[in-house]
N, C-alpha and C positions, 0 to 999 in steps of 0.2 A: 186593344184595350187595355190588355194588362202592360203592354211595353210603354204606354203613355203615361202609366201611373209609376213607373219605374223610373223614368229620366228626370222627372224633377227632383227624386230622392238623390239620385246619382249627382246631378248637378250641384244640389246643396253640400252634400259632404265633399264633393270637390273643391267648390268654393271655400268651405271651413278649412281644409287641410291647406289651401294655398295663403289664406288669412294667418292660421297660426304659424306656418312656417315664415311669413313674412314678419311677423312679429318677434320670433324667435331670433330672426336675423338682425332685426333692428336693435333688439335689447343687448345682444352680443356685441352689436358695433356701438353701444353707448347711446344711441339715438332715440329709444322708447323712453317716454316722458310718463313719469308718475301722475296718477290722479291728485288733485288738491288733498284728498284724505290721505294719500301714500304719501305726498311730501310732507305733511304733518308728523305722520308716524316715522319716516326717516329722519327728520329733524330731532325728534325725541329718541330715537334709538341708535340712529347713525347706521353705519353699514352694517353688514352681517359679520364682516371682519371685526369691528367696533365691539359688538355684542359678544362675540367668542372671546375676546381680550379682556373685557369688563366683566361680562358675566350678567346675566338678568337676576333680579332679586329673587331668591327661592330656587335658582337652578345653577347648579356647580357644573359648569362646562368642561372643567378640568377632570370631571369625575364620571360624567354622563356619555356613555358610547356614542350618543349622537352628535357630540361636539367637543372633541378634546381639543386643546389650545394648538394652533399652527405649529407645526415641527415636534410636536409629542405625541406618541400614539397613546392609545387607550390602555394598554397594558401598563405604560410605564405611569400613567395617571393612577391607575388601580394599585400599583406597588406603593406609591407615595400615600395613598389613603391608607393603605393597611398599616404602613409604618407610622402613621399619624395616629391611628386608632389603637395601635398597640402601646404607644408611648402613654397615650390618654387613660389606658384601661385601668390602671390603679388608682387614679383620682376619681373615676367613674364610678368603682365599686366601693372607695373610701366613702363617698357621699351618700350611696345607697345603703351601705351598712350603717352608718351614723343615723338616716332616717329611720331604719328598722329599728336601732337601739333606743333611739328616743320615742318610739311608738309601744314597743313589746319588751318584757321581760324574755330574753331568748337562751334562758337556762336549761330549758326543755325538761321540765318537770314531768314525771311518771308515776303510777302505783301500781303496785304489783295485782295481776289479775286482770287488769283493763288492757287488754289487747284488741289487734286488728284480727282477721280471720286467721292468716299464717302464723300469728304469735308476736308479731312486732308491737312493743308497747305504744299505746296510743298517748299524744301528748295531752297533758292535763291544764286547764286553765282555771280562771281566766288569766291571760298574759298581756293583755292589752293594758298600758299604763294609763291611770287617772292624774288628773290636776291634783296640785297640792292641796293636802287638807281634805280632799273629796274622797268619799266611799261610794261601794256600788250603790248600797242602800239608801244614801243621802242623793245619789244621781237620779235611782230609780223613781223617787217622790217628786223630782221637778218636772214642769210642763216643757213643751217644745219650746215655747217663747221664753222661759226662765234660762233654759239651756243655752238657747242663743245669744240672750242678753248677758249672761254670765261668761260666754265663751266656754263652756265646760263640755262641749261636745268632745269626747277622748280623739285625738288626732288618729289614734287607731281604727276608729270607727269610719274614718273618711276614706276617700279614694286612695288605693295603693297604686303609686305610680310604678310604670314599666322601668326596670333599672336603667334604661337610656330611652327615655320618652320619646324625644325628638326623632330618633331613628327606628325604635320598636322592633319588630319582627320576633320571630320563634325563639326561644331560648329554653334550652333542656338542662335539667339537674346534673351534677357531676356523676351521681351514681350511674346515670346512664352514659353520659360521654366517655367514661371510664371504659365500658365495653364497647362503646360504638364511637370512636374518634371523630368519624366524619361529620358528627352533630355537634362538635365544639366549634365555638365563634371564637375568632381573634380579637372582638372588640368588647365583650362582656362575658361575665360569668352568670351563672344561677345566684340568686341573692338569699334565698331563704335556706337556714340549717335543715340538714336531711331527716332530724329527728320530727319534722313538722311535716313530713311528707308521706304518702302513701307507701306500703310494701314495694319492694322491688324484687324480682318481677311479681306483677301481681298474680294471685291464682285467675283460672279461666274455669267457667261452670257454664255447661250446655243445658238449655231447656229440654233436649231430646234425651239427655242421659244424666239425670240428676244422681242417680246411684253411683256414678263414676267419681263424683266430687270433683277436684281440681284436675282437670285434664291437660296442663301445661307442662306437667312433668318438671316443674321448677326451671323453666326455660323461658327466655323473653323469645316471642315469635316472630319470626323474620323470613326472608325469602327463601333461606338454606334449610329450613327445618319444618316449615309449614306442611309440606307434603307427608313427610314422616310422621308427625304428631297428629293429623287430622284425618288422613285417608281412611276410609272405613267407619270414621265417627259421623262424616256429614256427607250429603248428597254431592253427585258431580258438579251440579250447579253451583252449591256453596263452596265448593272446593275451589272452583273456577273464581267465585267472588273472592275468597281468601287470597287466592293468588295475586288479584288485583289489590287487594288492601295492603299486601306486603311489598308491593311494587313501588320502587322510588320513581317520583315525579319531581320536575324542578320546582324549586320554591324560592321565593325573592332571596331569601339570605344563603340558600344551599342550592346550587347549581353549577354549571360548567361555563358560565360567563365569567368576565373579568371583575365585573362590579359586585361581587357576592360577600358574604362575611365568614366564610370557612378558608382555611389556609390552601387547601387545595381544591380542584374543581370536583364536582361529584354528580350523580345521577340525581340528587334531590333527596327529598324524604319521603316516606311512605304514609300511608294513614296511620298503620298501627306503629311508627316512629312516635307520633304523638299520642295517640291511644293505646298505649303499650299493653298488650294482652287484654285488648278492648276495655281497658280501664284508664286510669291516668297516674302518672307519678309526678304531678304538680307542674308541667311544663306551662309556658305563658307566652302570649304574643298579646297584640293589640286588636280591639275589634274593628273588622273593616268599614262599618257602617257610618262611623263618625267623623266628622270634620269640623274644626281644623285640627291638624295634628295633635296638638297637644291637649286637645280634649278628649281624644280617643281612650277608652277603657281598656284597662288592662284585664285580660280574659285568661282564665285557668281553663286546661284543657279538661272537659268533663268525661265522665264515665260512660261508656256505651252499653253497660249492663241495663237490662231491661227495657231497652229500644222498641222491642215488640208491643210494649204496653205504654208507648208515649206518643203524643199526637202533634206536638210542635218540637222544632229543633232549632239550635242555634239560640244563644243568650239574648241576642237583640233582633234578630231578623225574622223569628215567628216562621221559620220554614215548614211546611205542612206536610211532607213525606220523608220517610228516610233517603227514597230515590232522589228527590231532589236535592236534600241536604249533600249527598253525596256527590252529585253531579257538579254543583255550584261551588263546593268548599274550595277548589282550585283556582277558583276566578275570583274568589273573595278573601279568604283567611290567607290562602298559599300565598297571594301577592297584594295583599293589604288592600284588596277591593280595587286594584287598578288594572284593567284589561290590557293596557298599553304593555305595561311591565310584563304581563303574563305573556303576551305574543313575544315580547323581545327574548325573554328567558327560557321559553319552552312549555307554554301553556298545552295541555292536552285536552281534546275534544274528546271525551270517553261516550261510546254509543250507548244506547239505553239498555241494549241486551246485558252487557257485562255490569252495568249500573245496576240492574235490577238483581243481577247475581250476588253483588257486592251488598246490597240491602238484605237480601235473604240471609246471607251469612251473618250480620250484625244482629238482625233479629231472632236468631239463635242464642244469644248470650243471655245468661240468667244472672240474677243477683246471687251473693253469696248465700248460704244457709242461715236462716234464722230460727233456730229450734225453740224458742219461747213465743213465736208468733203462731197463731192458727192459721192453717194453709187455706181454709176456705174464707175466712173473712180479713185476715191481715191483721186483727187485733190479737193482744196477749192472751195466750191460755194462762189463766191466773193460778192454775195449778203448777206451772212451771216458773212463774214470774217472780221475783222478790215483791217484798211490799213497797220498797222505795221504787221499783219500776212500775208497780199497779198504780202508785201514786201518781207517778209522772204521766202515765197514758191518760188519768182522769183529768190531770192539769191541761195535757195536750188537747183532748177533745172538749175542754171547759174552759177554765179561766183564761189559759195562755192563749186560746183562739187559733192554735197552730193548724188545726184541722179546717179552719175556713179556706186555706189554700192548699196544704197537704194532706189528701185524702187517701186512705188505702184502696188499694192492695200496695200500689207504688209510692202513694204518699206524694201524689201532685195533683194538681187540678187542669193542668194542660192550659193554664192562662199565664198571661203577663201581667205583673202588677208593678204600680210605681209607689214606693214608699215616701216620696218627697222628702228626700233627708235635707232638702234646703230650709226646712221649717226650723232645723237645728244649726243652722248655720255652716252647715257642710255642702259639699259639691252635689248637684242633683245628678243622679244616674239614669233617670227617666223609666220606662217599664222594661223590666227583666222578666224572663221566663221562670216559672215555679221548677224548682230544681227537685227532682226526686231525692226523698229521704232513706228508701230501702237500701241497706247496706251502707248508711252513711258514716258508720265508725270506721270505713276502708279509705275515705277520701277528705283527709284534712290537706290543706285549708280550706276554709269554706268561704262562702259568697263568692259572686261571679269572678272577684278579683284576687280572692285569696287573703282579703284583709282581715278575716278572722281565723286566727291560727287553731282553735281548738273548739270544742261543742260548747265549753262553759262559756267563751267569748262570745259563741253565736248566741246563744240564751241570753246573756248580759245585753246584747245588741238588740235583739227583740224585745226584751222586758222595757228597754228604754224608748225604742222607736214607736213600740206599740201600745205604751204607757200602761203595761198591765199591772204593774204593783206586785209583781211576785217577791216574797220574801226568800231569805237564804235556803231555807229547807226546799220551797217550791222550786227554786232553780236546780238544785243539786238531785232531785228527783227527776225533772223534766231531760236532764242530761243523761241520766241513767236509763230513761225509757228510750231515748235516740239511739243510744248504744245496743238495744236489743233489737232494734230494727233490721 
């Protein structure tokens, strides 16, 4: 009985192989006839050779590894692309700098005594430029409809594009590429001035050792020093997670394939290349979730401080665990949400055990000290706060409505919100997660794409978008309170 069931299966397999072989022979002999639908497609496209010579719309076969032109190898194609990119780089950067100068006053104003945790002066604003004859007070009194009708919404409050939007990809600031040249691209440079960026390198604070303060010893954490800096401070599992966080993995623009954007092949980037010392130094790329390409949002790298007290991750993706975010990042942001490119360039499937170790390490990173906050409630200790800061806190929890989304102790609500900027004639961003405000003085520029260079610009933005009607003194007090967080 058993053999009777097997024979029909063997017969079917044999017939299938014979038919497939006959079809292959007929095809090679030029005798296989396309279906009516196939004839229609062939008439539209021509032969595969024609497609390679002409190129499909949206696909550059002279560059893509899957179809270099006949007689031209992929490396030669890549060399030509690099030569073209390098030649165009100056014009690309001039356009971006013009856009930035049209939007902002980039003179980098600071004030004595207003600094980040390690002493770098904080940028003071607002530096977003207003329309001719308009003041912040006048703009703050207008409704969304009036602002839209008048075209008065400041361009600096609208989306900030990637320096090369059609291409995208991770871009690192010059202060970082000077120390790590492997992170430099040949087609673009970072666009914002260093005075508008966080401290480099950022300090590192551990939840398990608050008495030690900054444990970075003034160094950038990487594969060659992580063991020396952290052995004995964290558990073996966390140290293994840290090893993974400083391990380079292939990324769209930084890898060993011919179609990269770095001059030399490399092993790629590590998690802590972007999240330097578990914080940020302003690196940006495009969000992986939106299409078409020109609609994708520029995303600044966010801080990993206080991950232990956050419930959603990713500006748009709303990922619900640090473990999932850690695992998925390489198949999304690393490769622009394109798993086929990831497979070609070296996607790594990380087992859940090291993923858990990586998450454990990330959950050990604390916020910088905030000596004016009550450690139990996250509210100001009025005995230590200035009158201006105290007024700012009252506004934050009252008239300014900030606490409706930013609740202590981390000053987030673990939700996503849509500001509906289309009301003002600006591009719509859709729902964006509520970012943490603890330690916010260390994280300029602000908003998901860095369009708000200073805390003062951020206050002006939400005064208008929220219809808050704050006066000059209110806004100054609110900025002072934010710096105390």
